[in-house]
Structures are given as structure tokens and as C-alpha cells.
C-alpha positions in Angstrom: 18.9 6.2 -2.4 17.1 9.0 -0.7 17.1 9.5 3.1 13.5 10.8 2.9 11.0 8.8 4.8 8.1 7.5 2.7 4.7 7.6 4.5 1.4 6.2 3.3 0.4 9.8 2.3 3.6 10.7 0.6 2.2 10.3 -2.9 -0.7 12.5 -2.2 1.0 15.0 0.1 0.3 18.0 -2.0 -3.4 17.1 -2.2 -3.5 16.5 1.6 -1.9 19.9 2.3 -4.4 21.6 0.0 -7.3 20.0 1.9 -5.8 21.1 5.2 -5.3 24.6 3.9 -9.0 24.7 2.9 -10.0 23.5 6.4 -7.8 26.2 7.9 -9.7 28.8 5.8 -13.0 27.3 7.0 -11.9 27.7 10.6 -10.9 31.3 10.0 -14.3 31.8 8.5 -15.9 30.4 11.6 -13.9 32.9 13.7 -15.2 35.7 11.5 -18.8 34.4 11.9 -18.5 34.5 15.7 -16.9 38.0 15.6 -19.8 39.2 13.4 -22.4 37.7 15.8 -23.8 35.4 13.1 -26.8 33.2 13.8 -26.0 30.2 16.0 -27.3 27.6 13.6 -25.3 29.1 10.7 -22.1 28.8 12.9 -23.0 25.2 13.8 -23.6 24.3 10.2 -20.1 25.6 9.3 -18.6 23.6 12.2 -20.3 20.5 10.8 -18.7 21.3 7.4 -15.3 21.6 9.0 -15.7 18.3 10.8 -16.7 16.6 7.6 -13.7 18.0 5.8 -11.4 16.8 8.6 -13.1 13.4 8.5 -12.3 13.2 4.8 -8.7 14.0 5.5 -8.6 11.3 8.2 -10.1 8.7 5.9 -7.5 9.5 3.3 -4.7 9.1 5.8 -6.2 5.8 7.1 -6.4 4.5 3.5 -2.8 5.4 2.9 -1.7 3.9 6.2 -3.6 0.6 5.4 -2.2 0.3 1.8 1.4 1.3 2.5 2.4 1.4 6.2 0.5 -1.7 7.3 1.7 -3.7 4.2 5.3 -2.7 5.1 4.7 -3.6 8.7 3.3 -7.0 7.8 6.3 -7.7 5.6 8.5 -6.9 8.6 6.4 -9.2 10.9 4.7 -6.3 12.7 1.2 -6.8 11.2 -0.6 -7.5 14.5 1.1 -4.5 16.2 0.2 -2.2 13.3 -3.4 -3.4 13.2 -3.8 -2.7 16.9 -2.2 0.7 16.5 -4.6 1.5 13.6 -7.7 0.3 15.4 -6.7 2.5 18.4 -6.5 5.5 16.0 -9.9 4.7 14.5 -11.3 4.5 18.0 -10.0 7.9 18.8 -11.5 9.3 15.7 -14.9 7.9 16.5 -15.0 9.1 20.1 -15.8 12.7 19.3 -17.9 14.8 21.7 
């Protein structure tokens, strides 16, 4: 048996890392836009795209957490605790700006 921890995103870890690398590239692009004194609305549009990409990553993580981690927690008798923890995380995600 492996000592590696299995998380809700373990099965899609490569896909998740790819998405995060694309977001990282988008952020670097934003930095270049500011350095090049690009039009404010264009920069804001790209910021919106980065936020949408991060939201998609977050939704994927929540899905994996719900399907894997919370199921495991419920089997261990920690379902209520895990539900509270997840709802707090969702609350933090929704309280932007």
C-alpha cells in the first residue's frame, strides 16, 4: 500500500496543474499589459478572464472535495464537520471584493 495521500483532486491533478499554469500565464500577460500602458478596459477584461479561470479551478476542487473527501469524512462520522468546513470555504470564495 502506498503512503501517498489521496485527495479529491488526485485523479485530475495533471489537468488541475495545467489549468493553474494557464492562469499563471494569463497573470504574466496582465503584467505585460500594465508595463505596456495598455487601455484600462482591456486590462480589466483580462482580469475578469483570470478570475473566471480561477473560479473554474475552484469549482473543480469543490466537486472533488464533495465527491471524495466529504464521502470519506461521512464514512468516518465527520460529515457535519466536513460540511461546515466546505460551506466556510464556499463563503470565502463568494466574498470577493
